[in-house]
C-alpha positions as CSV (number, residue, x, y, z in Angstrom):
1,M,160.3,155.0,112.8
2,T,158.3,151.9,112.0
3,Q,160.3,149.2,110.3
4,E,159.0,148.4,106.8
5,R,157.5,144.9,106.7
6,L,159.3,142.2,104.8
7,T,158.2,141.3,101.3
8,L,158.5,137.7,100.0
9,A,157.9,136.8,96.4
10,I,157.0,133.2,95.6
11,I,157.7,132.0,92.1
12,G,155.6,129.0,91.5
13,V,152.7,129.1,93.9
14,G,152.0,125.4,93.8
15,L,152.2,122.7,96.6
16,I,155.5,123.9,98.1
17,G,155.3,127.6,97.3
18,G,151.7,127.7,98.3
19,S,152.4,125.8,101.6
20,L,155.1,128.3,102.5
21,G,152.8,131.2,101.8
22,L,150.0,129.7,103.9
23,C,152.4,129.0,106.8
24,L,154.0,132.4,106.8
25,K,150.7,134.3,106.6
26,D,149.4,132.1,109.5
27,K,152.5,132.8,111.6
28,L,153.3,136.4,110.7
29,G,150.1,137.9,109.4
30,D,150.5,141.5,108.3
31,D,154.2,141.5,109.3
32,I,154.9,139.9,105.9
33,Y,153.6,140.8,102.4
34,I,153.6,137.9,100.0
35,T,153.5,138.2,96.2
36,G,153.1,135.3,93.8
37,L,154.0,134.8,90.2
38,C,151.3,132.7,88.5
39,R,150.8,131.8,84.8
40,T,147.0,131.9,84.6
41,Q,144.3,134.1,86.0
42,A,142.7,131.0,87.6
43,S,145.9,130.3,89.4
44,M,146.2,133.9,90.6
45,D,142.6,133.9,91.9
46,K,143.0,130.5,93.7
47,A,146.3,131.5,95.3
48,M,144.7,134.7,96.7
49,E,141.4,133.0,97.6
50,L,143.2,130.4,99.7
51,G,145.4,133.1,101.4
52,A,148.7,131.8,100.1
53,V,149.6,135.2,98.8
54,D,148.5,138.8,99.3
55,Y,148.9,139.7,95.6
56,A,149.3,137.5,92.5
57,A,150.2,138.4,89.0
58,D,151.8,137.2,85.8
59,N,153.9,140.4,85.7
60,I,157.5,139.6,86.9
61,E,158.4,143.2,87.8
62,A,155.2,143.7,89.8
63,V,155.9,140.5,91.8
64,V,159.6,140.7,92.5
65,G,160.4,144.4,92.2
66,K,160.2,145.1,95.9
67,A,160.9,141.7,97.3
68,D,163.5,141.2,100.1
69,I,163.4,137.4,99.5
70,I,162.5,135.5,96.4
71,F,161.4,131.8,96.9
72,L,161.7,129.8,93.7
73,S,159.6,126.7,93.4
74,P,159.2,125.7,89.8
75,P,160.5,122.5,88.3
76,V,164.3,122.4,88.5
77,L,165.1,123.1,84.8
78,Q,162.9,126.2,85.0
79,I,164.8,127.8,87.9
80,V,167.9,129.2,86.0
81,P,165.8,130.6,83.1
82,M,163.5,132.2,85.7
83,V,166.4,133.8,87.6
84,K,167.6,135.3,84.3
85,K,164.1,136.9,83.9
86,I,163.8,138.3,87.4
87,L,167.4,139.6,87.8
88,P,166.9,142.9,86.1
89,H,164.0,143.7,88.4
90,L,165.6,142.8,91.8
91,K,166.7,145.4,94.3
92,K,170.1,145.5,95.9
93,G,170.5,143.0,98.7
94,A,167.7,140.7,97.5
95,I,168.0,137.1,98.6
96,I,167.1,134.3,96.2
97,T,166.4,130.9,97.6
98,D,164.7,127.8,96.1
99,A,163.1,124.5,96.8
100,G,164.9,122.6,94.0
101,S,165.6,118.9,94.6
102,T,169.0,119.2,93.0
103,K,171.5,121.8,93.8
104,Q,174.8,121.5,91.9
105,Y,173.2,122.0,88.5
106,I,171.5,125.2,89.7
107,W,174.5,126.7,91.4
108,E,176.9,126.0,88.5
109,H,174.7,128.2,86.4
110,L,173.7,130.9,88.9
111,Q,177.2,131.7,90.0
112,K,177.9,132.9,86.5
113,L,174.8,135.1,86.5
114,L,174.4,136.8,89.9
115,P,175.7,140.3,90.5
116,P,177.6,140.8,93.8
117,D,174.7,142.5,95.5
118,V,172.1,139.8,94.9
119,Y,172.6,136.6,97.0
120,Y,171.6,133.0,96.4
121,I,171.1,130.6,99.3
122,A,170.3,127.1,98.1
123,G,167.5,125.3,99.9
124,H,165.6,122.0,99.7
125,P,162.6,121.3,101.9
126,M,162.4,117.5,102.0
127,T,158.6,117.4,102.0
128,G,155.7,117.0,99.6
129,R,152.6,115.1,98.7
130,E,151.5,113.0,95.8
131,K,149.1,115.8,94.9
132,S,150.2,119.1,93.2
133,G,149.1,122.7,92.8
134,V,148.2,125.3,95.3
135,I,144.9,123.5,96.1
136,A,147.0,120.7,97.7
137,A,149.0,123.2,99.8
138,K,149.0,122.9,103.6
139,K,150.3,125.4,106.2
140,D,151.9,122.6,108.2
141,L,153.5,120.8,105.3
142,F,157.1,121.6,106.6
143,V,156.5,120.8,110.2
144,G,159.0,118.2,111.5
145,K,160.5,117.7,108.0
146,A,164.1,118.0,107.0
147,Y,165.0,121.2,105.3
148,V,168.5,121.4,103.8
149,I,170.2,124.8,103.6
150,V,173.4,124.8,101.5
151,E,175.8,127.4,102.9
152,D,178.6,127.3,100.3
153,T,177.1,129.7,97.8
154,G,178.8,132.9,98.9
155,A,176.0,134.7,100.6
156,P,177.0,136.8,103.7
157,P,176.0,135.8,107.2
158,E,173.5,138.6,107.5
159,A,171.7,137.3,104.4
160,H,171.5,133.8,106.0
161,A,170.2,135.3,109.2
162,K,167.5,137.2,107.4
163,L,166.4,134.2,105.4
164,M,166.3,131.9,108.5
165,S,164.4,134.5,110.5
166,V,161.6,133.8,108.0
167,L,162.0,130.1,107.3
168,Q,162.1,129.2,111.0
169,H,158.4,129.8,111.2
170,T,157.9,126.7,109.0
171,G,158.6,124.4,111.9
172,A,161.0,122.4,109.8
173,N,164.2,120.7,111.1
174,F,167.0,122.6,109.4
175,T,170.3,120.9,108.4
176,T,173.3,122.0,106.3
177,L,175.1,120.1,103.6
178,D,177.6,121.0,100.9
179,I,176.2,120.9,97.4
180,A,177.8,117.7,96.2
181,K,176.9,115.7,99.3
182,H,173.3,117.0,99.1
183,D,172.8,115.7,95.6
184,R,174.3,112.3,96.4
185,C,172.2,111.9,99.5
186,A,169.0,113.2,97.9
187,S,169.4,110.6,95.1
188,V,169.4,107.8,97.8
189,I,166.7,109.2,100.1
190,S,164.3,110.7,97.5
191,H,165.2,110.4,93.8
192,V,165.9,106.6,93.5
193,P,162.8,105.7,95.6
194,H,160.6,107.7,93.2
195,V,162.1,105.9,90.2
196,A,161.6,102.6,92.1
197,A,157.9,103.4,92.9
198,A,157.3,104.2,89.2
199,A,159.0,101.0,88.3
200,L,156.6,99.0,90.5
201,V,153.6,100.6,88.7
202,T,155.2,99.9,85.4
203,L,155.6,96.3,86.4
204,L,151.9,96.1,87.1
205,N,151.2,97.7,83.7
206,Q,153.4,95.0,82.1
207,S,151.7,92.0,83.9
208,G,149.8,91.2,80.7
209,G,146.8,88.9,81.1
210,D,147.2,88.9,84.9
211,M,146.8,92.7,85.3
212,E,143.0,92.7,86.0
213,S,143.5,90.0,88.6
214,C,146.5,91.8,90.1
215,I,144.5,95.0,90.4
216,K,141.8,93.2,92.4
217,L,144.5,92.2,94.9
218,I,145.9,95.7,95.5
219,G,146.1,96.6,99.1
220,G,148.0,98.7,101.6
221,G,151.5,97.3,100.6
222,F,151.2,98.3,97.0
223,K,149.5,101.6,97.7
224,D,152.2,102.5,100.3
225,T,155.2,101.6,98.2
226,T,153.9,103.3,95.1
227,R,152.2,106.4,96.6
228,I,155.0,108.7,95.4
229,A,154.6,107.4,91.8
230,S,151.6,109.9,91.6
231,S,154.0,112.8,91.9
232,N,154.4,115.5,89.2
233,A,156.1,113.9,86.1
234,D,157.5,117.2,84.9
235,M,159.3,117.8,88.2
236,W,160.8,114.3,88.3
237,A,162.0,114.4,84.7
238,D,163.9,117.6,85.6
239,I,165.4,116.0,88.7
240,C,166.7,113.0,86.7
241,M,168.2,115.4,84.1
242,T,169.9,117.6,86.7
243,N,171.1,114.9,89.1
244,G,171.6,112.1,86.6
245,K,175.1,111.0,87.6
246,A,174.2,110.4,91.2
247,I,170.8,108.8,90.4
248,A,172.4,106.5,87.8
249,A,175.1,105.4,90.1
250,N,172.7,104.6,92.9
251,L,170.3,102.8,90.5
252,K,173.2,100.6,89.4
253,T,173.9,99.7,93.1
254,F,170.1,99.1,93.5
255,Q,170.2,96.9,90.4
256,E,173.1,94.9,91.9
257,I,171.1,94.4,95.1
258,I,168.0,93.2,93.2
259,G,170.3,91.0,91.1
260,K,171.5,89.1,94.2
261,V,167.9,88.6,95.3
262,I,167.0,87.3,91.8
263,T,169.9,84.8,92.0
264,A,168.9,83.7,95.5
265,C,165.3,83.2,94.4
266,E,166.3,81.2,91.4
267,T,168.7,78.9,93.4
268,Q,166.3,78.5,96.3
269,D,168.9,80.1,98.7
270,R,166.6,80.8,101.6
271,Q,169.3,81.8,104.0
272,T,170.4,84.7,101.7
273,I,166.8,85.8,101.3
274,Y,166.3,85.6,105.1
275,D,169.5,87.6,105.8
276,Y,168.4,90.2,103.2
277,F,165.0,90.9,104.8
278,T,166.5,90.7,108.3
279,A,169.2,93.3,107.7
280,S,166.8,95.7,106.0
281,K,164.2,95.3,108.8
282,Q,166.8,96.0,111.5
283,R,168.1,99.0,109.6
284,R,164.7,100.5,108.9
285,D,163.5,99.9,112.5
286,A,166.6,101.7,113.8
287,L,166.0,104.6,111.5
288,L,162.4,104.9,112.7
289,E,163.5,104.9,116.3
290,D,166.1,107.5,115.5
291,A,163.6,109.6,113.7
292,V,161.5,109.8,116.9
293,H,164.3,111.8,118.5
294,K,165.3,113.8,115.4
295,F,163.0,114.4,112.5
296,D,161.0,112.8,109.7
297,P,163.4,112.7,106.6
298,N,160.6,112.6,104.0
């Protein structure tokens, strides 16, 4: 008897969801059937045209009814409401996973909703681009990037094995963290840097009569440090709302660091400034060297 091919439903066929679809169709071909939930006919047509999904619709039951795995990739605050919508249509043994940048908020809500025969395995691929939408999707988006799998959400080992048998084709470097540690670390590595990048652009906007001249001077340094400020605003507003405690705590530490630099600049304390740049250079260089042997964390 021929084994029935696996069906994956992608909720949110944008950059991340679309990239997963492109990757898995490239690696598995007809051994996987991918459906996608899209809001508009144009989105459905584009997702199918690009080959990110085999079938796209705005009908929830048609997309998730036969799915073995459901991959959720909308903004974080839309994940729980979406799970409420899809639950009545899921088959027994279905596995829900996600790409949400914050985990504790989602799990606190989902554990109250899920029946015992539907499993949630929290995930967070640490990848992305400043562009959004399925037109920005790339089949190799996950290659070499950190992909966190949270294992303390009660799913049985066989569900983890089934999910990983699919996700391994992304070429990501998988790691495990508990939920609380994930959210704390994500705030340092991803969330605060996005806030800081947006702050630098805001600083430029508030440069008054100098702004036109400042813009003429923009080069690689400004572009590199503010690249992620072009990310989706809806997504980042949700992240700040669902991981606010950790983000605020680390922003306060960041504020203290900047405060010391301000004081050193005002008092002409060159040694403190020199030590500040030296320590950060040494730490970053060590991280880059380590990344060569491990993985790219962004």
